[in-house]
C-alpha positions as CSV (number, residue, x, y, z in Angstrom):
1,M,140.4,199.9,137.7
2,T,139.5,200.6,134.1
3,I,141.4,198.9,131.3
4,I,141.0,199.7,127.6
5,V,142.3,197.2,125.1
6,D,142.1,197.7,121.3
7,Q,141.4,194.2,120.1
8,P,143.4,193.0,117.2
9,E,141.8,191.0,114.5
10,F,142.3,187.2,114.9
11,G,142.3,184.4,112.4
12,V,140.9,180.9,112.9
13,E,138.5,180.8,115.9
14,A,139.1,178.4,118.8
15,V,136.5,176.8,119.7
16,E,141.6,164.5,142.1
17,K,144.0,162.6,143.1
18,N,145.0,162.3,146.9
19,I,148.7,163.1,147.6
20,P,150.1,161.3,150.7
21,V,152.3,163.3,153.0
22,D,155.1,161.5,154.8
23,E,155.8,162.7,158.3
24,N,159.5,163.0,157.4
25,E,158.8,165.5,154.6
26,L,159.6,169.2,155.0
27,L,156.7,171.7,155.1
28,L,157.4,175.2,153.8
29,D,155.4,178.3,154.7
30,G,152.0,177.8,153.2
31,G,152.0,174.1,153.2
32,F,154.1,173.1,150.2
33,V,155.7,169.7,150.9
34,V,159.1,168.8,149.5
35,P,160.8,165.5,150.3
36,E,164.0,165.5,152.4
37,P,166.9,165.1,152.1
38,A,167.3,164.5,148.4
39,G,165.8,167.9,147.4
40,F,163.2,168.2,144.7
41,L,161.8,164.8,143.6
42,V,160.1,164.6,140.2
43,P,156.6,163.0,140.6
44,E,155.7,160.2,138.2
45,T,152.4,161.6,137.1
46,N,150.6,164.9,136.9
47,S,147.4,165.8,138.8
48,F,145.3,163.9,136.2
49,G,147.3,160.7,136.7
50,H,149.1,160.9,133.3
51,N,152.8,161.4,132.5
52,F,153.8,165.1,132.3
53,R,153.5,166.8,128.9
54,D,152.0,163.6,127.4
55,Y,150.1,165.1,124.5
56,D,149.0,161.6,123.3
57,A,147.5,160.3,126.5
58,E,143.7,160.1,126.5
59,S,142.1,162.4,129.0
60,Q,139.2,164.8,129.1
61,R,141.5,167.7,128.3
62,Q,143.5,166.1,125.5
63,E,141.1,166.7,122.6
64,G,140.9,170.3,123.6
65,V,144.6,170.6,123.9
66,E,145.2,169.3,120.4
67,K,142.5,171.6,119.0
68,F,144.2,174.5,120.8
69,Y,147.6,173.8,119.1
70,R,146.0,173.5,115.7
71,I,144.6,177.0,116.0
72,Q,147.7,178.4,117.6
73,H,150.0,176.9,114.8
74,I,147.8,178.3,112.0
75,N,147.6,181.8,113.4
76,Q,151.0,182.5,114.9
77,T,152.7,184.2,111.9
78,F,155.6,186.6,111.8
79,D,153.3,189.5,110.9
80,F,150.9,188.6,113.7
81,V,153.6,188.6,116.3
82,K,155.0,191.9,115.1
83,R,151.5,193.5,115.4
84,M,150.9,192.1,118.9
85,R,154.4,193.2,120.1
86,E,153.7,196.7,118.8
87,A,150.2,196.9,120.3
88,Y,151.0,195.5,123.7
89,G,154.6,196.7,124.0
90,K,153.2,200.2,124.5
91,L,152.2,199.1,128.0
92,D,149.4,201.6,128.0
93,K,146.6,199.4,129.4
94,V,146.8,200.0,133.2
95,E,149.1,200.6,136.1
96,M,149.1,198.0,138.9
97,S,151.4,196.2,141.2
98,I,152.8,192.7,140.8
99,W,150.6,191.3,143.5
100,E,147.5,192.9,142.1
101,C,148.3,191.1,138.8
102,C,148.7,187.8,140.8
103,E,145.2,188.3,142.2
104,L,143.8,188.9,138.7
105,L,144.8,185.4,137.7
106,N,142.6,183.6,140.3
107,D,140.0,182.9,137.7
108,V,142.4,181.9,134.9
109,V,142.9,178.3,133.7
110,D,145.4,177.5,131.0
111,E,143.5,175.3,128.4
112,S,146.8,174.3,126.6
113,D,148.3,172.6,129.7
114,P,147.6,168.9,130.0
115,D,149.0,168.8,133.5
116,L,147.2,171.6,135.3
117,D,143.5,172.3,136.1
118,E,144.0,174.7,139.0
119,P,143.9,178.5,139.1
120,Q,147.2,180.0,138.0
121,I,147.9,181.6,141.3
122,E,148.2,178.1,142.8
123,H,150.8,177.1,140.2
124,L,152.8,180.3,140.7
125,L,153.1,179.8,144.4
126,Q,153.8,176.0,144.0
127,T,156.7,176.8,141.7
128,A,158.1,179.6,143.8
129,E,157.9,177.7,147.1
130,A,159.6,174.6,145.6
131,I,162.5,176.7,144.3
132,R,162.7,178.5,147.6
133,K,163.3,175.3,149.4
134,D,166.1,174.0,147.2
135,Y,167.7,177.4,146.4
136,P,167.2,179.5,149.6
137,N,169.8,182.1,148.8
138,E,168.6,182.9,145.2
139,D,165.7,185.2,146.1
140,W,165.6,186.5,142.5
141,L,164.7,182.9,141.4
142,H,161.9,182.7,144.0
143,L,160.4,185.8,142.6
144,T,160.9,184.6,139.0
145,G,158.9,181.5,140.0
146,L,156.1,183.8,141.3
147,I,155.9,186.1,138.3
148,H,156.8,183.9,135.3
149,D,153.2,183.3,134.2
150,L,151.8,186.8,135.0
151,G,151.4,187.5,131.3
152,K,148.4,185.2,131.4
153,V,146.5,188.2,132.7
154,L,145.9,188.8,129.0
155,L,143.2,186.1,129.3
156,H,141.3,188.0,131.9
157,P,138.1,189.7,130.8
158,S,139.1,193.0,132.3
159,F,142.3,192.9,130.4
160,G,141.1,192.2,126.9
161,E,140.4,188.5,127.1
162,L,142.6,187.5,124.2
163,P,142.0,184.0,122.8
164,Q,143.9,181.2,124.5
165,W,146.1,180.6,121.4
166,A,147.4,184.1,121.6
167,V,148.4,183.8,125.3
168,V,149.4,180.3,126.4
169,G,150.9,177.1,125.0
170,D,154.4,176.2,123.9
171,T,156.3,179.0,122.2
172,F,158.5,178.9,119.2
173,P,160.4,181.3,116.9
174,V,158.5,182.8,113.9
175,G,160.3,184.1,110.9
176,C,162.2,180.9,110.3
177,A,161.4,177.2,109.7
178,F,159.2,175.5,112.3
179,D,161.2,172.8,113.9
180,E,159.6,169.3,114.0
181,S,160.2,169.0,117.7
182,V,157.4,171.6,118.4
183,V,154.4,169.8,119.7
184,H,151.7,169.0,117.1
185,H,154.1,170.2,114.3
186,K,151.8,168.9,111.6
187,Y,149.4,171.8,112.0
188,F,152.1,174.3,110.9
189,K,151.4,173.2,107.3
190,E,148.3,175.5,107.5
191,N,150.3,178.5,108.6
192,P,150.9,181.1,105.8
193,D,154.6,181.3,106.7
194,Y,155.1,177.6,106.1
195,N,155.4,178.1,102.4
196,N,156.9,181.6,102.5
197,P,160.5,181.4,101.3
198,A,161.4,184.4,103.4
199,Y,160.5,182.5,106.6
200,N,160.6,178.8,105.9
201,T,164.4,178.1,105.9
202,K,166.7,177.2,108.9
203,Y,167.7,180.8,109.5
204,G,164.8,182.7,107.8
205,A,164.9,186.3,108.9
206,Y,167.8,185.7,111.3
207,S,171.5,184.7,111.2
208,E,173.7,182.2,113.1
209,G,174.3,183.2,116.7
210,C,172.2,186.4,116.4
211,G,170.9,185.9,119.9
212,L,167.4,185.0,121.0
213,N,166.7,188.6,122.0
214,N,166.7,189.4,118.3
215,V,164.3,186.6,117.4
216,F,160.6,187.0,117.3
217,M,158.8,184.4,119.4
218,S,155.2,183.3,119.0
219,W,153.1,185.8,120.9
220,G,151.9,184.9,124.3
221,H,152.2,185.5,128.1
222,D,156.0,184.8,128.1
223,D,156.9,187.6,125.7
224,Y,154.4,190.0,127.2
225,M,155.7,189.5,130.8
226,Y,159.2,189.9,129.5
227,L,158.3,193.2,128.0
228,V,156.5,194.3,131.2
229,A,159.5,193.5,133.4
230,K,162.1,194.9,131.1
231,E,160.3,198.2,130.3
232,N,159.5,198.8,133.9
233,K,163.2,198.6,134.7
234,T,163.2,195.6,136.9
235,T,166.5,194.9,138.7
236,L,166.2,191.2,138.3
237,P,169.3,189.6,136.6
238,S,169.3,188.8,132.9
239,A,168.8,185.1,133.7
240,A,165.4,185.9,135.2
241,L,164.3,187.8,132.1
242,F,165.6,184.8,130.0
243,I,163.5,182.4,132.1
244,I,160.4,184.6,131.8
245,R,160.6,184.9,128.1
246,Y,161.6,181.3,127.2
247,H,160.1,179.1,129.9
248,S,157.5,177.7,127.4
249,F,160.1,177.3,124.6
250,Y,160.2,173.5,125.0
251,A,161.6,172.9,121.5
252,L,164.8,174.5,122.8
253,H,165.2,173.4,126.4
254,R,163.7,169.9,125.9
255,S,164.9,169.1,122.3
256,G,167.8,171.4,121.7
257,A,166.2,172.9,118.6
258,Y,167.1,176.4,117.4
259,R,170.5,176.5,119.2
260,H,172.0,177.9,116.1
261,L,170.3,181.2,116.9
262,M,171.7,181.4,120.4
263,S,174.4,183.8,121.6
264,E,177.0,183.1,124.3
265,E,174.9,184.9,126.9
266,D,171.9,182.8,125.9
267,I,173.9,179.6,126.5
268,E,174.9,180.8,130.0
269,N,171.3,181.7,130.8
270,M,170.1,178.4,129.6
271,K,171.6,176.8,132.7
272,W,169.2,178.6,134.9
273,L,166.3,178.0,132.6
274,Q,166.9,174.2,132.8
275,I,167.0,174.4,136.6
276,F,163.8,176.4,136.6
277,N,162.0,174.2,134.2
278,K,161.7,171.2,136.5
279,Y,160.0,173.3,139.1
280,D,157.7,175.0,136.6
281,L,156.7,171.7,135.1
282,Y,156.8,169.2,138.0
283,S,155.4,171.3,140.9
284,K,151.9,171.2,139.4
285,S,150.0,169.2,141.9
286,K,146.9,169.2,144.2
287,V,149.0,170.5,147.2
288,R,147.5,173.8,148.2
289,I,149.4,176.9,149.3
290,D,148.3,179.1,152.2
291,V,148.6,182.4,150.3
292,E,148.4,184.7,153.3
293,K,151.3,182.9,155.1
294,V,153.7,183.3,152.1
295,K,152.4,186.7,150.9
296,P,154.7,188.9,153.2
297,Y,157.8,187.2,151.9
298,Y,157.0,187.7,148.2
299,L,155.8,191.3,148.8
300,S,159.3,192.0,150.2
301,L,160.9,190.5,147.0
302,I,158.6,192.5,144.8
303,K,159.6,195.7,146.6
304,K,163.3,194.8,146.1
305,Y,163.2,194.1,142.4
306,F,160.2,196.2,141.0
307,P,158.7,199.6,141.3
308,E,155.5,199.8,143.4
309,K,153.3,200.2,140.3
310,L,154.1,198.9,136.9
311,R,152.8,199.8,133.4
312,W,151.0,196.9,131.8
């Protein structure tokens, strides 16, 4: 498979815990354990022993995470996002299946995530299997769990190997004021848009209730996978596309920021995103999934909701 990527110019350069298993717990296909009967229980700490999304806790990854966000916040401008959407929205890099893309992520680790130090394929299956247990009849949501991070393929050497700050991390709108709830907000002061009167007000380039689909989000795997799914005519419901595009938009679904830009449809879809978010965040653990056991089920869902080959 040959992939040709025209590299855009970038700005500032970036430089085990045992989990006990109770005999009364349910074991899904592939070995994902979920307690019964109360459903999904939120663990107290991540796989490093810290609270989830604790960006102040001292750990080996913390210094790198903060450095990541400084670089991301400086470089994610309105003009940069427009250029990236135009370049990658053409979907002219390669044709491959959803599962082939899953396999490409085996070597990818997200440097912006303080909770996870495992290959991305592990997290995708952990998320999907946890959702599958609690929502057995919502197969579209199982598949959304599997594919929500596939845009991280942009980090893969054979796919252009974009810098981490242009692929992962929390997302936020560009083209309007950066809300203080965005993690490491202080670094936005070095972003060219911070002092641009066209982009530094509450509404900026947008209007009240314009709908998030009309808002430019910081460029990354979320927006890219949203474009891939949408342009390849997926039959997943709109809530699935909403989850894919905004699952890293923590300023919205954790702090309630930017709600003034939401449409009525956005508000309805938020309900599913909030359900999804606890599985995306809290299913990150050292529990391993038997990929071969669960693969047939997810291949059947891919066939139901996607064409055999997709343009990427």
